[in-house]
C-alpha positions in Angstrom: -262.8 -152.7 23.6 -262.1 -156.4 23.1 -265.0 -158.9 23.1 -263.5 -162.2 24.5 -264.9 -165.6 25.2 -265.8 -166.1 28.9 -262.7 -168.1 29.9 -260.1 -165.8 28.4 -262.1 -162.9 29.9 -261.8 -164.4 33.4 -258.0 -164.9 32.8 -257.5 -161.3 31.7 -259.7 -160.1 34.6 -257.4 -162.0 37.0 -254.3 -160.3 35.5 -256.1 -156.9 35.8 -256.7 -157.5 39.5 -253.1 -158.5 40.0 -251.8 -155.4 38.2 -253.9 -153.2 40.4 -253.1 -154.7 43.8 -250.8 -151.9 44.9 -252.4 -149.0 43.2 -255.5 -148.5 41.1 -258.9 -150.1 40.7 -260.8 -152.3 38.4 -264.4 -151.5 37.4 -266.7 -154.3 36.4 -270.2 -153.7 34.9 -272.9 -156.2 34.0 -275.9 -155.4 31.9 -278.5 -157.2 29.8 -277.9 -157.0 26.1 -279.1 -158.7 22.9 -275.9 -157.7 21.1 -278.0 -156.4 18.2 -278.7 -152.9 17.1 -282.0 -151.2 17.9 -283.2 -151.5 14.3 -282.6 -155.2 14.2 -284.3 -155.7 17.6 -287.4 -153.8 16.4 -287.5 -155.9 13.2 -287.2 -159.1 15.2 -289.9 -158.0 17.6 -292.4 -157.1 14.8 -291.7 -160.4 13.1 -292.8 -162.2 16.3 -289.5 -163.9 17.0 -288.2 -164.0 20.6 -285.2 -161.9 21.3 -282.4 -163.8 23.1 -280.9 -161.6 25.7 -277.4 -162.2 27.1 -275.4 -160.7 29.9 -272.7 -158.3 28.7 -269.8 -158.1 31.2 -267.2 -155.3 30.9 -264.1 -154.7 32.9 -261.7 -151.8 32.8 -258.7 -150.7 34.8 -258.6 -147.3 33.2 -256.0 -148.3 30.5 -257.5 -151.5 29.1 -261.1 -152.5 28.6 -262.3 -156.0 28.0 -265.8 -157.5 27.7 -267.6 -160.8 27.2 -271.1 -162.0 26.6 -272.6 -164.8 28.7 -275.6 -166.7 27.7 -278.2 -168.3 29.9 -276.7 -171.8 29.6 -273.2 -170.7 30.7 -274.1 -168.2 33.4 -273.9 -170.5 36.4 -270.3 -171.7 35.6 -269.3 -168.1 34.7 -270.8 -166.7 37.9 -269.0 -169.3 40.1 -265.7 -168.6 38.5 -266.2 -164.8 38.7 -267.1 -165.1 42.4 -263.9 -167.1 43.1 -261.8 -164.4 41.4 -263.5 -161.6 43.3 -263.0 -163.4 46.7 -259.3 -164.1 45.9 -258.6 -160.4 45.0 -260.6 -158.4 47.5 -258.1 -158.7 50.3 -258.5 -155.1 51.4 -262.2 -155.8 52.2 -261.4 -158.4 54.8 -262.5 -157.7 58.3 -259.8 -156.4 60.6 -259.9 -157.1 64.3 -260.8 -154.0 66.2 -260.3 -153.5 69.9 -263.3 -152.4 71.8 -262.7 -148.8 73.1 -264.2 -149.4 76.5 -262.1 -152.5 77.1 -259.0 -150.7 76.0 -259.7 -147.7 78.3 -260.5 -150.0 81.3 -257.3 -152.0 80.7 -255.3 -148.7 80.5 -256.8 -147.5 83.8 -256.0 -150.8 85.6 -252.4 -150.7 84.3 -252.0 -147.1 85.5 -253.4 -147.9 88.9 -251.2 -150.9 89.4 -248.1 -148.8 88.6 -248.7 -146.1 91.1 -246.7 -146.4 94.3 -248.9 -147.0 97.4 -248.6 -144.5 100.3 -248.2 -145.9 103.7 
């Protein structure tokens, strides 16, 4: 796993999405983390110092795993960039126009009735 800065992470995430457009998927997970071991966190907590938590973001396409850590100051800029990337690459989730079944059946019946020859 590679820990990147937020901007290179977003660039690599974009390339992951582009590689998996035809086949495959990309998994992105976010979680709170202090990036310290449990022992160091316990020592900090007993000393009375506040623990700075960050957002740990991981992405994988099954072959490659990347991650970044986002602080509280940078989270708005990162979140807007991340949302833009998701919107651009989630093309399969767009709504498709569906025909209403009742309207389709009624139209088919009308077409069939107009094609029948009238008896005199």
